N, C-alpha and C positions, 0 to 999 in steps of 0.2 A: 602718447596721445594728446590730439591739441583739439580744443574744440574752437570749429569751422563753421557754426551754425551759420552763421549772419553771412557770410562768405562762399559758402560753400555752394560748387558747381556740378552742374548734372553731369555723372560720367556715366550713369548705365540708369535704363530705363527699369524701375525696379517695382513698377503698378501691376504686372502679370505675377510678381513671385509674390510680393503681398499678399495678390488674391489666394495664393495656391498657402500662405501663412493663417488667410483668414479661414479660409475652409478648413485647416486644420483646428481653428478653435485656437491659434495661438497668439492673434493681434486683434485690438478693439474694434469691432465695427462699427463704432462712431469713429474711433481714429482715421481706420480705412477710408468709408465714405466722405471725409473731409480731408482729407490729403493730410494728416497732422502728422510731422517725424518731430521727435522729443529732441534732438541734437545730432550732430554730426561732425562725425571726429575725422583725425588723419593722423597717420603715423609720422613721425620726426621724417623720413625721408618723402613722405608724399606720394608712398606705393600702395598704401593702402587704406580704405576709407569704411569707417563703419555706420551707419546709420541705424539709429534708434526709435525701434518704433512702441506707441505704447500698445502692452496687453490690456488685459482684466485685470489685472492685478496689481495693486500700490506699488511700489518700486520696483517693477520688474517690468523686462525691456525687452522684445526681439531686435536681435540687432544682424540688417543685413553687411556683409562684410562684402566690399568692389575692389576687386585689382584694379587701380589706378590704372597702369601701364596698358594693360589688356582690355579695358572700358569692360571686363565683363565681373559676373556674382559672382561671387565664389561660394557662396552659400550663409548660413546661418547661425544663428545660438541664442540662448534665452539669456539674458542676463536679470539673476536674479539678485539687487545689492542688498536686501535683507538678510539674504543668505550667507553671501559675501562675506561682507561685512560685520555677522552676529547681530541685527538688529530685530529684534522682537518688541 
């Protein structure tokens, strides 16, 4: 995955999807209201985009996965860096 936060183009409108994540308590209300994105990554073939949104937990992000070719949202997952890398 390559960080393209500074140069990423909008592939799909994630606002409605992010609103559902907010209503489910998965993302930060402050981040949602201020349209904050922590980072955007693409895979080597530039076919998938991962958009990291802030949660209320440190080192934890809700990641929206975009199919770049179809310009659609595929879904999301929770990335907990503390758990992923054994940080305590």
